[in-house]
C-alpha positions as CSV (number, residue, x, y, z in Angstrom):
1,M,15.1,-12.1,-56.4
2,A,17.8,-14.6,-57.1
3,S,20.7,-14.4,-54.6
4,E,24.0,-12.9,-55.8
5,S,27.4,-14.5,-55.8
6,S,29.5,-13.4,-52.9
7,T,32.1,-12.2,-55.4
8,S,29.6,-10.1,-57.4
9,P,29.9,-6.3,-56.9
10,R,27.2,-4.7,-54.8
11,F,25.4,-1.5,-55.9
12,F,23.4,1.2,-54.1
13,V,20.9,3.9,-55.0
14,L,21.8,7.4,-53.9
15,E,19.0,9.6,-52.5
16,E,18.9,12.6,-50.3
17,G,18.9,12.1,-46.5
18,V,16.0,11.7,-44.2
19,L,13.5,14.5,-44.3
20,G,13.8,16.7,-41.2
21,S,17.3,15.5,-40.4
22,R,20.1,17.9,-39.2
23,Y,21.4,18.3,-42.8
24,D,18.1,18.3,-44.8
25,T,18.7,20.9,-47.5
26,D,17.0,22.0,-50.7
27,A,18.4,24.2,-53.5
28,E,16.4,26.5,-55.6
29,K,17.8,27.9,-58.9
30,V,17.9,31.7,-59.0
31,E,16.8,33.5,-62.2
32,P,17.8,33.9,-64.9
33,V,17.8,30.1,-65.5
34,S,18.9,29.0,-69.0
35,R,18.5,25.5,-70.3
36,G,20.0,23.5,-73.2
37,A,19.1,20.4,-75.0
38,G,19.1,17.1,-73.0
39,A,20.8,13.9,-74.0
40,R,19.2,11.5,-76.5
41,C,19.8,7.9,-77.2
42,P,22.4,7.5,-79.9
43,R,20.5,4.5,-81.4
44,C,16.8,5.5,-81.3
45,D,17.0,9.2,-80.5
46,Y,14.7,8.9,-77.6
47,P,15.2,11.6,-74.9
48,I,17.1,10.0,-72.1
49,G,18.2,13.1,-70.1
50,M,16.6,16.2,-68.7
51,L,17.2,19.6,-70.2
52,T,20.7,20.8,-69.1
53,W,21.2,23.7,-66.8
54,L,23.4,26.4,-68.4
55,P,25.4,29.1,-66.6
56,P,25.2,31.3,-64.6
57,Y,24.8,28.7,-61.8
58,R,23.2,30.5,-58.9
59,V,21.1,29.0,-56.1
60,E,19.3,29.8,-52.9
61,L,19.8,27.2,-50.2
62,V,16.7,26.3,-48.1
63,L,17.5,24.7,-44.7
64,H,14.9,22.3,-43.4
65,G,17.5,21.1,-40.9
66,E,20.2,22.9,-38.9
67,E,23.0,23.2,-41.5
68,P,23.6,22.6,-45.2
69,G,24.4,19.0,-46.2
70,D,27.3,17.8,-48.5
71,F,24.8,16.6,-51.1
72,I,21.8,18.4,-52.6
73,K,19.6,17.4,-55.5
74,V,19.0,20.3,-57.8
75,G,16.8,18.8,-60.5
76,G,17.3,16.8,-63.7
77,D,20.6,14.9,-63.9
78,D,22.4,17.5,-61.8
79,L,23.5,17.5,-58.2
80,L,25.4,19.9,-55.8
81,L,28.3,18.7,-53.8
82,S,30.0,20.7,-51.0
83,E,33.6,21.7,-51.7
84,R,35.0,19.1,-49.4
85,C,33.0,16.3,-51.0
86,A,33.7,17.5,-54.6
87,R,37.5,17.7,-53.9
88,A,37.6,14.3,-52.2
89,F,35.7,12.7,-55.1
90,Q,38.3,14.1,-57.6
91,D,41.4,13.6,-55.4
92,E,40.5,9.9,-54.8
93,G,39.9,9.2,-58.5
94,L,36.2,8.2,-58.3
95,M,34.4,8.1,-61.6
96,G,31.0,9.0,-63.0
97,L,30.5,12.7,-62.3
98,E,31.1,15.4,-64.9
99,G,31.4,19.1,-64.7
100,F,32.3,20.3,-61.2
101,H,31.3,23.9,-62.0
102,P,31.4,26.4,-59.1
103,V,28.0,27.6,-57.9
104,E,27.1,30.9,-56.4
105,V,25.0,30.6,-53.2
106,V,23.0,33.8,-53.4
107,R,21.1,33.3,-50.2
108,V,20.5,30.9,-47.3
109,R,17.1,30.8,-45.6
110,R,15.6,28.6,-42.9
111,K,12.2,26.9,-43.0
112,R,12.0,26.7,-39.2
113,R,13.3,28.8,-36.3
114,G,16.9,28.6,-35.3
115,P,20.3,30.3,-35.8
116,M,21.7,30.6,-39.2
117,P,24.8,28.5,-39.9
118,S,28.0,30.5,-39.3
119,N,29.9,29.0,-42.2
120,V,28.4,27.8,-45.6
121,S,30.5,25.7,-47.9
122,R,31.2,26.5,-51.5
123,Y,29.2,24.2,-53.8
124,F,29.9,22.6,-57.1
125,L,27.5,21.4,-59.8
126,A,28.1,18.0,-61.2
127,T,26.2,15.8,-63.7
128,V,25.7,12.0,-63.3
129,C,26.9,10.1,-66.3
130,F,25.0,7.5,-68.4
131,G,26.6,4.2,-67.7
132,R,26.9,1.0,-69.8
133,A,25.5,-1.1,-66.9
134,A,22.1,-2.4,-67.7
135,V,19.3,-3.6,-65.5
136,D,18.9,-7.4,-65.5
137,L,15.2,-7.9,-66.1
138,S,15.3,-11.6,-65.4
139,R,16.6,-11.0,-61.8
140,S,14.9,-7.7,-61.1
141,R,11.5,-6.8,-59.9
142,V,10.9,-3.9,-62.3
143,R,7.5,-3.2,-63.9
144,Y,7.1,-1.5,-67.2
145,G,3.9,-0.2,-68.7
146,S,5.2,-1.4,-72.0
147,P,8.4,-3.3,-72.7
148,P,11.4,-1.1,-73.8
149,T,11.9,-1.3,-77.5
150,C,15.5,0.0,-77.8
151,E,18.2,-2.4,-76.6
152,E,20.6,0.6,-76.2
153,C,18.7,2.9,-73.8
154,R,15.8,0.7,-72.6
155,A,14.2,4.0,-71.6
156,E,10.5,3.6,-72.2
157,G,7.5,2.7,-70.0
158,L,9.0,2.4,-66.4
159,D,6.1,2.1,-63.9
160,A,7.7,0.7,-60.7
161,I,10.8,-0.7,-59.1
162,H,10.7,-3.3,-56.3
163,G,14.5,-4.0,-56.2
164,F,16.8,-4.5,-59.1
165,T,20.1,-6.2,-60.2
166,L,22.5,-5.3,-63.0
167,E,23.5,-7.6,-65.8
168,E,26.8,-9.2,-65.1
169,G,29.6,-7.9,-67.3
170,T,27.9,-4.6,-68.3
171,W,29.3,-2.4,-65.6
172,R,32.4,-0.4,-66.7
173,G,33.7,0.7,-63.2
174,E,31.9,4.0,-62.7
175,D,31.3,4.9,-59.1
176,I,28.1,6.8,-59.8
177,F,26.0,6.3,-63.0
178,Q,22.5,6.0,-64.5
179,P,21.9,2.4,-65.6
180,R,20.4,1.5,-69.0
181,G,16.8,0.7,-68.3
182,L,16.6,2.8,-65.1
183,L,17.5,6.3,-66.3
184,G,17.3,8.8,-63.4
185,V,18.1,6.1,-60.8
186,W,21.5,7.2,-59.5
187,T,23.4,4.0,-58.8
188,M,26.6,3.8,-56.8
189,S,29.5,1.3,-56.5
190,E,30.7,-0.3,-53.3
191,R,33.7,2.0,-53.5
192,F,31.4,5.0,-53.4
193,E,29.5,3.6,-50.4
194,R,32.9,3.2,-48.5
195,F,33.9,6.7,-49.6
196,V,30.8,8.2,-48.1
197,A,31.1,6.3,-44.8
198,R,34.8,7.1,-44.5
199,H,34.4,10.8,-44.9
200,G,31.0,11.1,-43.1
201,F,29.4,13.0,-45.9
202,T,25.9,14.3,-45.0
203,N,22.4,14.4,-46.6
204,M,23.1,11.1,-48.4
205,R,21.0,7.9,-48.2
206,L,22.4,4.8,-49.9
207,T,20.0,1.9,-50.4
208,P,21.2,-1.5,-51.7
209,T,19.7,-1.9,-55.2
210,E,17.9,-5.1,-54.3
211,E,16.0,-3.2,-51.6
212,Y,15.3,0.0,-53.5
213,V,11.6,0.7,-54.1
214,W,10.1,3.4,-56.4
215,N,6.4,3.0,-56.9
216,P,4.5,6.3,-57.4
217,L,1.5,4.6,-59.0
218,G,1.2,1.8,-56.4
219,R,1.8,-1.0,-58.8
220,P,2.3,-4.5,-57.3
221,P,5.7,-6.2,-57.8
222,P,5.9,-8.3,-61.0
223,I,5.6,-12.1,-60.7
224,Q,8.9,-13.7,-61.5
225,A,9.2,-16.9,-63.4
226,R,10.6,-19.8,-61.4
């Protein structure tokens, strides 16, 4: 991949922390679970988002580690943030999350032996926005089964990611977003990376976009033109 200018902003992909770590936590939605329509591309009407989770927001936390983390994936375009993480995100003016609905933790259960945590944070449900930033296909190692046909969402046919770069001038300053052409890949700004490090938020793994790999079908990286 071509090298970036030292003045170009860096981006990261957000994933949950290492399996089996101290803060490894899952969340299971508690019935009744209601769902609404997902987002669609305003140009081609292709579905670009998962079905939305409607209230009531109730979960069961499953601890694989020792205590609940600050960040938990909960399916679709939604995530859970601990109260301290949600408040800090809003107080510091970061951008890209919508909602911040309070979630009822109905139960906490452990997957391995050990004491139960004495204090469990309140959690808030947030949704990751769809950004204007677009993947730069000429400088990314992204493989599509068939080329995207809609210039707006670029949402069809993604097979593998072996590192990616965003098109210069398309990012609008969001701190967390889904890029055009890589929907479902939660991408973070440098400011978000510093935010996580400064507060020590847990159960978060941030990988530089040029190092991020997603390859469920075992596809080889595309050959880049020289």
